[in-house]
Backbone as JSON, one array per atom type, in Angstrom:
{
  "sequence": "MRYFEDLAVGQKHAYGEYVVDREEMIRFAAAYDPQPFHLSDEGGAKTLFGRMVASGWHTAAMSMRMNVAELRDGETLIAAGIEDMKFLRPVHAGDVLRCEAEIIDTRSSRSNTGVGFARIKIVVFNQDNVPVLSYVGNQLHPRRPA",
  "N": [[-8.9, -19.78, -42.88], [-9.78, -22.42, -40.81], [-11.19, -25.58, -41.25], [-13.27, -28.23, -40.29], [-12.39, -30.58, -41.59], [-9.78, -30.13, -41.76], [-8.65, -30.74, -39.42], [-7.15, -33.14, -37.41], [-6.72, -35.89, -35.22], [-4.08, -36.01, -32.87], [-2.73, -33.7, -33.88], [-0.68, -31.08, -33.02], [-0.12, -27.95, -31.34], [1.56, -25.03, -30.36], [1.35, -22.0, -28.75], [0.78, -18.51, -28.02], [1.33, -15.81, -25.65], [1.16, -14.5, -22.44], [1.33, -12.11, -20.29], [1.14, -11.89, -16.95], [-0.61, -9.77, -15.12], [-0.59, -7.8, -12.03], [-2.55, -5.87, -11.14], [-4.67, -6.45, -12.91], [-5.06, -9.05, -11.97], [-6.12, -8.56, -9.41], [-8.4, -6.91, -9.95], [-9.82, -8.65, -11.49], [-10.3, -10.74, -9.53], [-11.86, -9.13, -7.49], [-14.19, -8.69, -8.79], [-15.03, -11.27, -9.57], [-14.17, -13.45, -7.91], [-13.89, -13.09, -5.05], [-11.85, -13.73, -3.15], [-9.6, -13.42, -0.3], [-6.91, -14.15, -0.84], [-6.69, -13.88, -3.54], [-6.72, -11.01, -3.49], [-4.78, -9.79, -2.47], [-1.31, -9.77, -1.21], [-1.06, -9.92, 1.43], [-3.37, -11.19, 2.22], [-2.9, -13.46, 0.87], [-0.62, -14.49, 2.34], [-1.55, -15.72, 4.46], [-2.47, -18.15, 3.7], [-1.85, -21.56, 2.34], [-0.57, -20.69, 0.05], [1.04, -18.53, 0.47], [1.37, -16.06, -0.49], [-0.29, -13.74, -2.8], [-2.45, -15.14, -5.27], [-3.29, -15.72, -8.59], [-6.8, -15.91, -9.45], [-8.07, -19.25, -10.39], [-10.11, -19.1, -12.16], [-9.56, -16.73, -13.4], [-7.07, -17.38, -14.71], [-8.17, -19.42, -16.47], [-9.59, -17.59, -18.11], [-7.54, -16.24, -19.11], [-6.45, -17.84, -20.56], [-8.23, -18.41, -22.64], [-8.29, -15.94, -23.73], [-5.9, -16.15, -25.11], [-6.37, -18.32, -26.7], [-8.29, -17.11, -28.49], [-6.99, -15.07, -29.63], [-5.35, -16.77, -31.5], [-7.1, -17.26, -33.54], [-7.83, -17.52, -37.1], [-8.37, -15.25, -39.78], [-11.72, -14.71, -40.2], [-12.53, -16.79, -38.65], [-14.3, -18.45, -35.72], [-14.55, -19.06, -32.43], [-16.05, -21.72, -31.22], [-17.53, -22.85, -28.52], [-18.57, -25.91, -27.02], [-18.58, -27.03, -24.69], [-16.62, -27.74, -21.64], [-14.43, -29.95, -20.42], [-12.82, -31.74, -17.56], [-11.4, -29.85, -16.15], [-8.48, -28.59, -14.64], [-6.84, -26.83, -12.01], [-3.67, -26.58, -11.68], [-1.18, -25.52, -10.74], [-0.11, -22.63, -8.78], [-0.64, -19.3, -10.23], [1.2, -16.42, -10.47], [1.57, -12.74, -10.19], [3.35, -11.23, -12.88], [4.11, -13.64, -13.93], [4.54, -15.48, -17.12], [2.56, -16.81, -19.37], [1.73, -19.43, -21.66], [0.29, -21.62, -24.15], [-0.46, -25.07, -24.95], [-1.89, -27.06, -27.42], [-3.71, -30.23, -28.16], [-5.35, -32.22, -30.26], [-7.44, -34.35, -29.59], [-9.9, -35.91, -30.2], [-12.05, -36.36, -32.82], [-15.29, -35.94, -34.22], [-18.01, -36.27, -36.59], [-21.0, -34.32, -36.71], [-24.03, -35.56, -35.65], [-26.65, -34.48, -36.0], [-26.43, -32.11, -37.31], [-25.19, -31.58, -40.7], [-23.37, -29.71, -41.47], [-21.33, -29.3, -39.71], [-18.6, -30.39, -37.27], [-17.35, -31.87, -34.4], [-14.73, -31.15, -32.27], [-12.5, -32.56, -29.88], [-10.29, -30.86, -27.72], [-7.28, -30.8, -26.03], [-6.11, -28.68, -23.84], [-3.25, -27.3, -22.35], [-1.75, -25.06, -20.3], [1.07, -23.36, -19.76], [3.48, -21.93, -17.54], [6.37, -19.7, -17.38], [8.46, -21.04, -16.56], [7.9, -23.63, -17.83], [6.35, -25.17, -16.37], [3.04, -26.75, -16.03], [0.26, -25.11, -15.38], [-2.75, -25.08, -15.59], [-5.07, -27.34, -17.0], [-7.29, -28.46, -19.39], [-10.04, -30.12, -21.37], [-11.18, -28.79, -24.21], [-14.4, -28.76, -25.92], [-15.2, -28.29, -29.2], [-16.91, -26.72, -31.8], [-16.94, -27.06, -35.24], [-16.93, -25.64, -38.33], [-17.91, -27.6, -41.48], [-15.96, -27.89, -44.53], [-17.11, -26.05, -47.25], [-18.78, -27.38, -50.05]],
  "CA": [[-10.03, -20.61, -42.14], [-9.73, -24.07, -40.44], [-12.51, -26.36, -41.29], [-13.46, -29.66, -39.47], [-11.68, -31.61, -42.35], [-8.38, -29.81, -41.6], [-8.44, -31.3, -38.04], [-6.78, -34.52, -37.22], [-6.31, -36.64, -33.96], [-2.72, -36.09, -32.71], [-2.13, -32.42, -34.09], [-0.27, -30.31, -31.86], [0.15, -26.55, -31.5], [1.88, -24.29, -29.23], [0.93, -20.74, -29.03], [0.32, -17.51, -27.13], [2.23, -15.3, -24.52], [0.38, -13.76, -21.74], [1.99, -11.68, -18.96], [-0.03, -11.83, -15.81], [-0.55, -8.29, -14.48], [-1.12, -7.8, -10.89], [-3.7, -5.22, -11.19], [-5.72, -7.32, -13.53], [-5.47, -10.02, -10.9], [-7.02, -7.84, -8.28], [-9.62, -6.4, -10.55], [-10.7, -9.83, -11.69], [-10.87, -11.28, -8.18], [-12.65, -8.46, -6.84], [-15.45, -8.72, -9.49], [-15.67, -12.4, -9.75], [-13.72, -14.51, -6.99], [-13.15, -11.95, -4.08], [-11.21, -14.21, -1.93], [-8.47, -12.75, 0.17], [-5.49, -14.72, -1.42], [-6.61, -13.25, -4.82], [-6.82, -9.83, -3.66], [-3.42, -9.08, -1.74], [-0.18, -10.56, -0.76], [-1.36, -10.11, 2.92], [-4.53, -12.21, 2.23], [-2.29, -14.7, 0.39], [0.31, -14.82, 3.4], [-2.23, -16.42, 5.61], [-2.88, -19.48, 3.17], [-0.66, -22.38, 1.81], [0.01, -20.04, -1.13], [1.99, -17.59, 1.08], [1.19, -14.77, -1.18], [-1.45, -13.62, -3.77], [-2.36, -15.96, -6.4], [-4.41, -15.29, -9.46], [-7.95, -16.81, -9.53], [-8.06, -20.21, -11.29], [-10.95, -18.69, -13.3], [-8.84, -15.93, -14.26], [-6.14, -18.2, -15.44], [-8.93, -20.02, -17.53], [-9.84, -16.54, -18.88], [-6.31, -15.66, -19.83], [-5.96, -19.13, -21.54], [-9.24, -18.05, -23.45], [-7.77, -14.86, -24.68], [-4.69, -16.62, -26.02], [-6.85, -19.13, -27.66], [-8.93, -16.34, -29.42], [-5.77, -14.61, -30.49], [-4.76, -17.61, -32.46], [-7.99, -17.58, -34.51], [-7.39, -16.84, -38.3], [-9.49, -14.44, -40.29], [-13.16, -15.38, -40.55], [-12.84, -17.91, -37.75], [-14.78, -18.27, -34.63], [-14.3, -20.29, -31.52], [-17.58, -22.1, -30.52], [-17.41, -23.92, -27.36], [-19.51, -26.89, -26.8], [-18.29, -27.49, -23.42], [-15.2, -27.87, -21.01], [-14.25, -31.2, -19.56], [-11.71, -32.29, -16.91], [-10.44, -28.71, -15.92], [-7.67, -28.64, -13.53], [-5.93, -25.88, -11.52], [-2.44, -27.37, -11.21], [-0.22, -24.71, -9.83], [-0.53, -21.14, -8.48], [-0.1, -18.12, -11.03], [1.53, -15.12, -9.67], [1.79, -11.53, -10.95], [4.42, -11.48, -13.57], [4.19, -14.88, -14.72], [4.41, -15.69, -18.57], [1.68, -18.06, -19.81], [1.53, -19.88, -22.99], [-0.71, -22.77, -24.32], [-0.17, -26.08, -26.02], [-3.17, -27.82, -27.75], [-3.47, -31.31, -29.06], [-6.58, -32.63, -30.86], [-7.67, -35.82, -29.03], [-10.96, -36.81, -30.74], [-12.87, -35.71, -33.62], [-16.53, -36.66, -34.74], [-19.0, -35.55, -37.24], [-22.24, -33.99, -35.94], [-25.17, -36.54, -35.88], [-27.77, -33.73, -36.16], [-26.0, -31.08, -38.36], [-24.13, -32.2, -41.62], [-22.41, -28.8, -41.68], [-20.32, -29.21, -38.81], [-18.14, -31.48, -36.69], [-16.64, -31.61, -33.1], [-13.16, -31.69, -31.89], [-12.06, -32.62, -28.33], [-8.9, -30.41, -27.82], [-6.7, -30.82, -24.77], [-5.16, -27.68, -23.55], [-2.34, -27.1, -21.31], [-1.29, -23.81, -20.02], [2.37, -23.32, -19.08], [4.21, -20.54, -17.01], [7.67, -19.2, -18.05], [9.2, -22.33, -16.18], [7.37, -24.71, -18.54], [5.45, -25.94, -15.38], [1.7, -26.62, -16.18], [-0.67, -24.4, -14.4], [-3.98, -25.26, -16.11], [-5.23, -28.08, -18.14], [-8.72, -28.94, -19.67], [-10.49, -30.47, -22.52], [-12.36, -28.17, -24.94], [-15.21, -29.35, -26.97], [-15.36, -27.24, -30.06], [-17.64, -26.97, -32.94], [-16.02, -26.49, -36.4], [-17.83, -25.83, -39.67], [-17.3, -28.35, -42.43], [-15.71, -27.15, -45.68], [-18.08, -25.82, -48.33], [-18.68, -28.4, -51.2]],
  "C": [[-9.73, -21.87, -42.09], [-11.09, -24.56, -40.64], [-12.38, -27.55, -40.5], [-12.48, -30.53, -40.53], [-10.11, -31.09, -42.12], [-7.94, -30.31, -40.36], [-8.14, -32.81, -37.94], [-6.24, -34.73, -35.79], [-4.74, -36.52, -34.12], [-2.09, -34.68, -33.07], [-1.94, -31.83, -33.04], [-0.07, -28.86, -32.11], [0.42, -25.66, -30.36], [1.85, -22.92, -29.56], [0.82, -19.69, -27.77], [1.51, -17.03, -26.11], [1.31, -14.3, -23.72], [0.83, -13.39, -20.43], [0.81, -11.33, -18.09], [0.36, -10.5, -15.06], [-1.27, -8.39, -13.21], [-2.41, -7.01, -10.78], [-4.91, -5.81, -11.83], [-6.05, -8.33, -12.75], [-6.47, -9.56, -10.01], [-8.29, -7.45, -8.81], [-10.52, -7.55, -10.95], [-11.31, -10.52, -10.49], [-11.72, -10.57, -7.52], [-14.18, -8.5, -7.56], [-15.93, -10.23, -9.5], [-15.23, -13.65, -8.68], [-13.04, -13.67, -5.84], [-12.66, -12.73, -2.73], [-9.94, -13.63, -1.46], [-7.22, -13.07, -0.54], [-5.62, -14.32, -2.82], [-6.42, -11.85, -4.73], [-5.57, -8.92, -3.02], [-2.61, -10.02, -1.33], [-0.38, -10.84, 0.86], [-2.48, -11.12, 2.94], [-3.72, -13.51, 1.87], [-1.42, -15.33, 1.55], [-0.27, -15.85, 4.28], [-2.65, -17.8, 5.03], [-1.67, -20.14, 2.88], [0.03, -21.79, 0.82], [1.3, -19.04, -0.71], [2.08, -16.19, 0.5], [0.03, -14.7, -2.27], [-1.06, -14.42, -4.84], [-3.3, -15.6, -7.39], [-5.75, -16.51, -9.29], [-7.8, -17.99, -10.57], [-8.88, -19.81, -12.56], [-10.35, -17.59, -14.06], [-7.68, -16.43, -15.17], [-6.96, -18.76, -16.6], [-9.33, -18.82, -18.72], [-8.69, -15.97, -19.73], [-6.05, -16.7, -20.97], [-7.25, -18.75, -22.82], [-8.76, -16.94, -24.49], [-6.6, -15.23, -25.59], [-5.3, -17.41, -27.22], [-7.55, -18.16, -28.8], [-7.85, -15.49, -30.3], [-5.36, -15.49, -31.56], [-5.83, -17.75, -33.7], [-7.41, -16.86, -35.88], [-8.68, -15.86, -38.85], [-10.65, -15.26, -40.77], [-13.58, -16.34, -39.41], [-13.67, -17.42, -36.4], [-14.45, -19.28, -33.65], [-15.56, -20.5, -30.71], [-17.41, -23.22, -29.75], [-18.62, -24.74, -27.24], [-19.43, -27.51, -25.3], [-16.89, -27.68, -22.79], [-15.4, -29.38, -20.13], [-13.15, -31.2, -18.67], [-10.86, -30.86, -16.54], [-9.88, -28.85, -14.61], [-6.82, -27.58, -13.23], [-4.77, -26.53, -11.1], [-1.56, -26.68, -10.47], [-0.82, -23.31, -9.77], [0.15, -20.46, -9.66], [-0.02, -17.11, -10.27], [1.74, -13.98, -10.82], [3.11, -11.68, -11.69], [4.79, -12.69, -14.32], [3.9, -14.85, -16.25], [3.65, -16.9, -19.01], [1.87, -18.2, -21.16], [0.75, -21.32, -22.97], [-0.03, -23.76, -25.3], [-1.59, -26.8, -26.04], [-2.89, -28.96, -28.37], [-5.18, -31.78, -29.18], [-6.55, -34.1, -30.38], [-8.65, -36.71, -29.59], [-11.57, -35.8, -31.85], [-14.2, -36.65, -34.04], [-17.44, -35.69, -35.49], [-20.35, -35.33, -36.37], [-23.38, -35.0, -36.56], [-26.4, -35.84, -36.39], [-27.68, -32.43, -37.06], [-24.88, -31.25, -39.21], [-23.15, -31.03, -41.92], [-21.42, -28.54, -40.85], [-19.77, -30.64, -38.1], [-17.7, -31.02, -35.39], [-15.13, -32.07, -33.08], [-13.15, -31.54, -30.41], [-10.6, -32.08, -28.43], [-8.31, -30.42, -26.42], [-5.7, -29.62, -24.84], [-4.35, -27.43, -22.34], [-1.68, -25.74, -21.39], [-0.01, -23.98, -19.14], [2.85, -21.93, -18.49], [5.62, -20.51, -17.78], [8.54, -20.51, -17.67], [9.01, -23.68, -16.97], [6.82, -25.52, -17.58], [3.82, -25.61, -15.79], [1.1, -26.08, -15.13], [-2.1, -24.58, -14.45], [-4.03, -26.38, -17.2], [-6.93, -28.3, -18.15], [-8.99, -29.44, -20.98], [-11.71, -29.62, -23.17], [-13.04, -28.76, -25.99], [-15.59, -28.18, -27.74], [-16.0, -27.7, -31.2], [-17.04, -26.33, -34.13], [-16.88, -26.57, -37.62], [-16.93, -26.7, -40.74], [-16.92, -27.42, -43.7], [-16.89, -27.15, -46.72], [-17.9, -26.85, -49.58], [-18.32, -27.56, -52.42]]
}
């Protein structure tokens, strides 16, 4: 279990491996972002992408899956918001994604002495080490029991 007291500005952590599946891309897009360039190569060919690309929201969801996979026993990931999300490059079927996280700020809660907040910059990279997504996650962390 990681507690607020275990977090320090500047800490970095690399993790995750998520292989982007074509059928999953299509299912996600059909349900949540049904634009032609997310549904088929033919739809993507008519755009600046030239072929099918994953929805940025799907990329964010894959990032979340990798974040949750990094949790230790007993931990939860309680988000208090997302800042500055940027879809940097297209994601394609077969890409292999990974994350890098850096703690950029911490502060104690003013209203709840049992928790603290951390601002964590997450960058998602593809197999070529090209950033495809970045955002700052605001997370709530419990304080270590006395």
